[in-house]
C-alpha angles and dihedrals in degrees: 000000000000118000108249090218090057090048091053093047091049090051092050092048090050090052091047090053092050093050094045092050092050090048089055090061094059116098100225129182124217095278143096100293087060090040092061095037093050092044085060092048088052091052089048089056092049093051098043106024089224107161093202090072093056092043089056093049092047094050093047096045094045091051092050094048088056091049091052130256127254122243115281127255134154098280095042090054087072087080085074090077093072091044089061090051093047091052091049091049100043107020088226107150092206088079094047092047091054091047089051090053089055091050091049089051089056091047098049112016113024115112113257140175138191113000095003095294115164112244110225110250133174100178142022092275130076095271103169112015112221094345124145117202128185088235089073091066090069100032098049118356096054091042092051091049090050091049093047092052093044096050099031091243104152093187090061092048091050092046091051092049090048088059092057091048094054097038088055091048092050102034114027112091111224093211100051101018088226122127122246115226095239150358125216107208092190095054093030094227144101092248105221089008097218134144106236118196099222090045090055089048092055089055098042097044096047093046091050090052094045092054090059093060109037126073115264090228091059112105090230089058091058092048095048093042092053093047093049094043093055095040094052091047088057095043097054088056091056097050114122119238089254092059101255132101128238117251087243098043099215096036112085090186089068117085125265108256125206107204094053090044092052092049093049090046091050089055090050090051093050094043091049099195109178092225091056097058094099091049090049092052091049089050091051092052091045096050092042088055089058095055110097122215090261093052097259112147105223134211096028115154119237124249104306128201121191096293126218097243145342094279091057090055090048090054097051103119119247103183103100131076108251133196093232091053091053093044099047091046090053090048089054097046091045092051089057092063098036100065104148108052109156128212111273095030125115112314 
């Protein structure tokens, strides 16, 4: 009789393979959609050991390096995640050197405001003056923490942790424990003041990862652990019966959205609270139901700025296959079969 755990793992690995292969057919540029997608492919390699995934990343990254890379900014820095994975897989210092250059850009050139908080940027111009978005926690803060731990650079670790501290201060609502999408430090408000699913997933997933790699006696651990604990307790109560979350978390008239759901579910998997097992199983079934036979992750909202109002979030299209949908789904599926990561292991 076949072990049901082995059956589940085989099913998850099959889904991972479908999603990776579909991701390989997307013509990305060197920017954040690839940064998130390739982060997911890297996690897929770590969880399955499938060399084809690393071979694909290596071929793509090498080709793009030859073509020439764009100027750095906060969102583009997310490409550094796959460079860390490539260095760990191949030992080729070219990848580490490029990742170091991205970390140094964050350290010395990235736009900041207040107490050293990264301003969210998507191009070489000053897109959103003195605005903090949850997206930055994945694109830059988590990357800088990974690089600090990998290279032993304490200043990078501290800078990364400082980003979580201030993004929590600016973005986590004390009443609901959910994260607002953005904060405008000039206007001193949360702009539309809505709780966006993918934004909450950026916060939850990166906090869950950070907690696996910093000492529990460190003050930042206590701050991040408390923020994540309360956020996840709120999120499981907003899950739809089918296992996904609405694109505006507390608005059931907004559509159920897969990338945010996958990111939230990945955080639940990493956090592994016993009381959240049923929610995690519902999330698995819900996300699995959004993976098409060709590996396309369906019902993923398009690139979303801080929108003007709830109706604008409801109208964000969710027809196309997106890199962040593929990547967050891979991060979730990979977390389900990498349960026992210890502190100090690969980040």
